[in-house]
C-alpha atoms as an extended CHARMM CRD file, in Angstrom:
* protein
*
        72  EXT
         1         1  MET       CA              0.0000000000        0.0000000000        0.0000000000  PROA      1               0.0000000000
         2         2  LEU       CA              1.2640000000        3.4670000000       -0.8910000000  PROA      2               0.0000000000
         3         3  PRO       CA              1.7170000000        6.0640000000        1.8620000000  PROA      3               0.0000000000
         4         4  ALA       CA             -0.9050000000        8.7920000000        2.0790000000  PROA      4               0.0000000000
         5         5  PHE       CA             -0.1590000000       11.9080000000        0.0250000000  PROA      5               0.0000000000
         6         6  THR       CA              1.0270000000       14.7710000000        2.2110000000  PROA      6               0.0000000000
         7         7  PRO       CA              1.1320000000       18.1670000000        0.4500000000  PROA      7               0.0000000000
         8         8  ASN       CA              4.3470000000       20.1200000000        0.9600000000  PROA      8               0.0000000000
         9         9  ARG       CA              5.9140000000       17.2450000000        2.8710000000  PROA      9               0.0000000000
        10        10  GLY       CA              9.5240000000       18.1750000000        3.5880000000  PROA      10              0.0000000000
        11        11  ILE       CA              9.3800000000       21.5120000000        1.7700000000  PROA      11              0.0000000000
        12        12  THR       CA             10.0260000000       23.5730000000        4.8960000000  PROA      12              0.0000000000
        13        13  SER       CA             13.7150000000       22.6270000000        4.8190000000  PROA      13              0.0000000000
        14        14  HSD       CA             14.2040000000       23.8020000000        1.2300000000  PROA      14              0.0000000000
        15        15  PRO       CA             15.2270000000       27.2870000000        0.1190000000  PROA      15              0.0000000000
        16        16  ARG       CA             12.1300000000       29.4520000000       -0.3970000000  PROA      16              0.0000000000
        17        17  GLN       CA             11.6310000000       32.6690000000       -2.3280000000  PROA      17              0.0000000000
        18        18  ALA       CA              8.6680000000       35.0430000000       -1.9610000000  PROA      18              0.0000000000
        19        19  ILE       CA              7.4100000000       36.0290000000       -5.4330000000  PROA      19              0.0000000000
        20        20  ARG       CA              4.2760000000       37.2970000000       -7.1690000000  PROA      20              0.0000000000
        21        21  CYS       CA              2.0400000000       34.7010000000       -8.7630000000  PROA      21              0.0000000000
        22        22  PRO       CA              2.4240000000       34.6860000000      -12.5540000000  PROA      22              0.0000000000
        23        23  ASN       CA             -1.2810000000       33.8150000000      -12.8230000000  PROA      23              0.0000000000
        24        24  CYS       CA             -3.0430000000       36.2950000000      -10.4990000000  PROA      24              0.0000000000
        25        25  GLY       CA             -0.3340000000       38.6010000000       -9.1260000000  PROA      25              0.0000000000
        26        26  SER       CA             -0.8940000000       37.6870000000       -5.4640000000  PROA      26              0.0000000000
        27        27  PRO       CA              1.9770000000       36.8020000000       -3.1320000000  PROA      27              0.0000000000
        28        28  ALA       CA              3.2070000000       33.2830000000       -3.9190000000  PROA      28              0.0000000000
        29        29  GLU       CA              6.1720000000       31.0710000000       -3.0490000000  PROA      29              0.0000000000
        30        30  ARG       CA              8.9070000000       29.3580000000       -5.0160000000  PROA      30              0.0000000000
        31        31  TYR       CA             10.6980000000       26.3810000000       -3.4930000000  PROA      31              0.0000000000
        32        32  TYR       CA             14.0060000000       24.9920000000       -4.7170000000  PROA      32              0.0000000000
        33        33  LEU       CA             13.9830000000       21.2290000000       -4.1530000000  PROA      33              0.0000000000
        34        34  LEU       CA             17.7220000000       20.7050000000       -4.3710000000  PROA      34              0.0000000000
        35        35  GLU       CA             17.9970000000       16.9260000000       -4.0070000000  PROA      35              0.0000000000
        36        36  SER       CA             15.4410000000       16.2870000000       -6.7820000000  PROA      36              0.0000000000
        37        37  GLN       CA             16.5850000000       19.2580000000       -8.9350000000  PROA      37              0.0000000000
        38        38  LEU       CA             13.0510000000       20.6620000000       -9.1070000000  PROA      38              0.0000000000
        39        39  THR       CA             11.6130000000       24.1460000000       -8.6840000000  PROA      39              0.0000000000
        40        40  ARG       CA              8.0520000000       24.3880000000       -7.3640000000  PROA      40              0.0000000000
        41        41  THR       CA              6.0350000000       27.6080000000       -7.6870000000  PROA      41              0.0000000000
        42        42  GLN       CA              2.6860000000       27.7350000000       -5.9130000000  PROA      42              0.0000000000
        43        43  CYS       CA              0.0200000000       30.3030000000       -5.0830000000  PROA      43              0.0000000000
        44        44  PRO       CA             -2.4370000000       29.7530000000       -2.2310000000  PROA      44              0.0000000000
        45        45  THR       CA             -4.7800000000       32.4420000000       -3.5950000000  PROA      45              0.0000000000
        46        46  CYS       CA             -5.5830000000       31.0470000000       -7.0630000000  PROA      46              0.0000000000
        47        47  ASP       CA             -4.2240000000       27.4780000000       -6.6660000000  PROA      47              0.0000000000
        48        48  TYR       CA             -1.5110000000       27.9620000000       -9.3430000000  PROA      48              0.0000000000
        49        49  LEU       CA              1.1500000000       25.2510000000       -9.4200000000  PROA      49              0.0000000000
        50        50  MET       CA              4.2130000000       24.8550000000      -11.6370000000  PROA      50              0.0000000000
        51        51  VAL       CA              6.9490000000       22.2760000000      -11.0910000000  PROA      51              0.0000000000
        52        52  THR       CA              9.9450000000       22.5170000000      -13.4010000000  PROA      52              0.0000000000
        53        53  CYS       CA             13.3010000000       20.7950000000      -13.6980000000  PROA      53              0.0000000000
        54        54  SER       CA             15.9260000000       23.1860000000      -12.3190000000  PROA      54              0.0000000000
        55        55  ARG       CA             18.5350000000       21.8240000000      -14.7100000000  PROA      55              0.0000000000
        56        56  THR       CA             16.6430000000       21.8050000000      -18.0330000000  PROA      56              0.0000000000
        57        57  GLY       CA             13.6640000000       24.1040000000      -17.3870000000  PROA      57              0.0000000000
        58        58  ASN       CA             11.2570000000       21.3980000000      -18.6070000000  PROA      58              0.0000000000
        59        59  VAL       CA              7.7900000000       21.4530000000      -17.0480000000  PROA      59              0.0000000000
        60        60  VAL       CA              7.1800000000       18.3980000000      -14.8600000000  PROA      60              0.0000000000
        61        61  GLU       CA              3.7250000000       19.3200000000      -13.5420000000  PROA      61              0.0000000000
        62        62  ALA       CA              1.4780000000       22.3470000000      -13.9930000000  PROA      62              0.0000000000
        63        63  TYR       CA             -1.9480000000       23.5780000000      -12.9620000000  PROA      63              0.0000000000
        64        64  SER       CA             -3.1460000000       27.0650000000      -13.7430000000  PROA      64              0.0000000000
        65        65  PRO       CA             -6.8310000000       27.7280000000      -13.1170000000  PROA      65              0.0000000000
        66        66  GLY       CA             -8.6660000000       30.3920000000      -15.0590000000  PROA      66              0.0000000000
        67        67  LEU       CA             -9.3530000000       33.7020000000      -13.3690000000  PROA      67              0.0000000000
        68        68  TYR       CA            -13.0310000000       33.9030000000      -14.3360000000  PROA      68              0.0000000000
        69        69  GLY       CA            -14.9260000000       35.0820000000      -11.2920000000  PROA      69              0.0000000000
        70        70  TYR       CA            -11.7130000000       35.6940000000       -9.3500000000  PROA      70              0.0000000000
        71        71  PRO       CA            -12.1270000000       38.7250000000       -7.0520000000  PROA      71              0.0000000000
        72        72  HSD       CA             -9.5490000000       41.4050000000       -7.8940000000  PROA      72              0.0000000000
């Protein structure tokens, strides 16, 4: 049996950068996952997520909801 999914598990020990969300402009966070060579950008306001390879820049995972009905 697989272990239960835990969001952000272990991220607190990784370098973090405060940024603006590329989707909605709200404050967001970028994590540098050094041991897996990934960069994770996430926004708690609009649920934006982008995981890229730090070495190649290739997108590993992405979710960018539309802003229809989003309060500005």
